[in-house]
N, C-alpha and C positions, 0 to 999 in steps of 0.2 A: 519614740515607740512607747506605748502605754504598758503598764505592768502586766495586764492580762495578755497582751500580745507577746511580751517577752516570755511569759510562762508557757504560752501555747507553742511558741517557737522552740523553747527548750524541750518541751514534751515531745515534739516532732524529732528533734535531734537525738533524743534518747530512746525513742520508740516506745514510750510508756503509754499504757492504755488508761482510759478514764477509770475503769474499775480498779486497776492497779494503784492509781493515785488515791482513789477513794479508800482502799484498804490501808494504805500507808498513812493517810491523814485522819481517818475516821469521819470524813465528810462524805455525804451521800453522792452517788454517781450523778444524779441530776444537778445537784448543787455544784459539783466540780465542773460539769459541762457548762452550766450557766456562767460560772465565774470565768472560765477560760474563753468563753464566747463574748464576754463583756456585757452580758445581759443583766447582770445584777451589780450593784455597788456594794462590794464586800468590805468586811473589816480588815484591818491590817494583819491581824492574827491569821486570817484565812489565807491571805497572800503569803505570809511567812511560812505557814504549814505546807502550802503547795510548793514553794521554793525549796524548802528543806527536802521534801519528797523527790524533788528533781535535782538533788545534789547541787543546790545553788543557795544563795543568800540574798535577801532583800536588803538593799542599802540605799540610804538617802544621801545624795551628793549635793552639797551647797552649789548653787548656780555658778558662783565665781570660780569654783574648782572643776566644773564640768569639762572645760577644754583640756585640762591636764589629765583628768581621769580618762577621757575619751582617747587621747593620744596614747596613754599607757595601755589601755585595753586593746588598742589596734596594733600594739607591738612596737610603736615608735617610741623613741626616747623622749623624755620631757625636756624641753628647751627649744631654742631656735632651730629651724630646719637647716641652716647653713653651717652649723657646727660639725666639724669632721668627726667621724666615729674613731674609736680607739684603733681599729684596724687601719683606717685611712691615715691617721697620724703616724702609726708604726711604719707603714709603707712609704710615708713621705708624699702621699697623694695630695 
């Protein structure tokens, strides 16, 4: 998923308006709209400002760490799938 799509998804989750984001970031409403629609190729600082206004952070993840980060964000522990959880070990499962 592209950065602008993630920001748009986050905006939907929070119910933030374009004008609200414009006020928080100091970016004009048309520019916020164009950035979130992927119509313009924006600077990193623009994406960072929008992420901050959406109570999020823009982070670059090295490709070799992406599988681990994805697992962590999905709520799964990092490591092999067949390793028993602490609860399973405690219960002797």
